[in-house]
C-alpha positions in Angstrom: 140.9 149.4 -14.5 143.8 151.8 -14.9 147.3 150.5 -14.9 148.4 152.3 -11.7 149.2 150.3 -8.5 145.7 149.0 -8.7 146.4 146.9 -11.8 145.4 143.8 -9.8 142.1 145.3 -8.8 139.0 143.9 -10.5 135.3 144.3 -10.4 132.9 141.4 -10.6 129.1 141.2 -10.2 128.0 140.7 -6.6 126.6 137.3 -5.9 124.1 136.1 -3.2 127.1 134.6 -1.3 128.6 138.1 -1.1 125.7 139.6 0.9 127.4 139.3 4.4 130.6 140.7 3.0 128.8 143.7 1.4 126.8 144.5 4.5 130.1 144.3 6.4 131.7 146.8 4.0 128.9 149.3 4.9 129.3 148.6 8.6 133.0 149.4 8.3 132.2 152.8 7.0 130.2 153.7 10.1 132.2 152.1 13.0 133.9 155.3 14.1 130.7 157.3 14.0 128.8 154.8 16.0 131.7 154.4 18.5 130.8 157.9 19.7 127.5 156.7 21.1 127.2 155.5 24.7 125.7 152.2 23.6 127.2 148.9 24.5 129.1 147.1 21.8 126.2 144.6 21.1 123.8 147.5 20.5 126.3 149.2 18.2 126.6 146.0 16.1 122.9 145.5 16.0 122.4 149.2 14.9 125.0 148.9 12.2 123.5 145.7 10.9 120.0 147.2 10.8 121.4 150.3 8.9 123.3 148.1 6.5 120.3 146.0 5.7 118.1 149.1 5.3 120.6 150.7 2.9 120.8 147.5 0.9 117.1 147.2 0.6 116.8 150.9 -0.4 119.5 150.6 -3.1 117.9 147.4 -4.6 114.4 149.0 -4.5 115.5 152.3 -6.1 118.3 151.1 -8.4 117.1 147.6 -9.3 118.8 147.7 -12.7 122.1 149.0 -11.3 125.4 147.1 -11.4 126.3 145.9 -7.9 130.0 145.0 -8.0 132.4 143.5 -5.5 135.9 145.1 -5.7 138.6 142.5 -5.5 142.4 142.7 -5.4 144.3 139.6 -6.3 141.0 137.7 -5.7 140.4 139.1 -2.2 137.2 141.0 -1.7 138.1 144.5 -0.5 135.1 146.7 -1.3 132.1 147.5 -3.4 131.1 149.7 -6.3 127.5 150.2 -7.2 126.6 152.2 -10.3 123.6 152.7 -12.5 122.6 154.8 -15.5 119.6 156.5 -16.9 118.4 159.7 -18.5 121.8 160.3 -20.0 123.8 160.0 -16.8 126.0 157.5 -15.0 125.2 157.3 -11.3 127.9 156.4 -8.8 125.5 155.0 -6.2 128.1 153.8 -3.7 131.8 153.1 -3.4 133.4 151.8 -0.3 136.5 149.9 0.6 137.4 148.0 3.8 139.6 150.1 6.1 142.9 148.3 5.3 142.4 149.3 1.6 141.5 152.9 2.0 144.0 155.7 1.2 145.9 153.7 -1.4 144.5 155.2 -4.6 142.1 152.3 -5.3 139.0 154.3 -4.8 140.4 157.1 -6.9 141.2 154.7 -9.7 137.7 153.2 -9.6 136.2 156.7 -9.8 138.5 157.7 -12.6 137.3 154.6 -14.6 133.7 155.6 -14.1 134.5 159.2 -15.2 136.4 157.9 -18.3 133.4 155.9 -19.2 131.2 159.0 -18.8 133.6 160.9 -21.1 133.6 158.2 -23.7 129.8 158.0 -23.7 129.2 161.7 -23.4 127.4 161.2 -20.0 127.4 163.2 -16.9 128.4 161.3 -13.8 126.3 162.0 -10.7 126.5 161.0 -7.0 125.1 162.0 -3.7 127.4 162.4 -0.7 127.0 163.4 2.9 128.3 166.9 3.6 130.7 165.7 6.2 132.1 162.8 4.2 135.9 163.1 3.7 135.4 161.6 0.2 133.8 164.9 -0.8 137.3 166.4 -1.3 138.2 163.6 -3.6 135.1 164.3 -5.7 136.0 168.0 -5.8 139.4 167.1 -7.1 137.8 165.0 -9.8 135.8 167.9 -11.1 132.5 167.2 -9.4 130.4 170.3 -8.5 127.5 170.6 -6.1 124.3 171.2 -8.0 121.8 170.6 -5.2 121.6 170.1 -1.5 119.1 168.1 0.4 119.5 168.1 4.2 122.4 165.8 4.9 123.3 165.2 1.2 124.8 167.1 -1.7 124.1 166.1 -5.2 127.3 166.4 -7.2 127.8 166.1 -10.9 130.7 165.9 -13.3 130.0 166.7 -16.9 131.8 164.7 -19.6 135.1 166.1 -20.7 135.0 167.5 -24.2 137.3 165.6 -26.5 139.1 167.8 -29.1 
């Protein structure tokens, strides 16, 4: 982890006891979107839970060898970072922080660490992001470029920086 204001941020492997927390992190990323529906609150919560469980199952099925990390700050769980690798690339599968921790540079520092690893290892860093996701601007600033689009998602890549 870089030595910015996030110096007390750490990653640790997700444990079975983290499951509810990790599902809750996903749900927190969709609350505003689902609030636009005419559904009653109970139906919104049930929908978010179903979507969180479906995403978790999909990630574990498609990226079983990935590193599923809990992001902690001073020992408090504040988010998640999932990443994998293969075929000469690092894949940023998912990064999400709880609402109170967003906008403080933590996500940027975590991404910068993945990019630095890609640079050290000579590996391209790839991710998929929804077109409307505000994080896309962050990825643009970090040198990611869109290399493919598939409906709702854009595949973005950032080639390793050349070391002189």
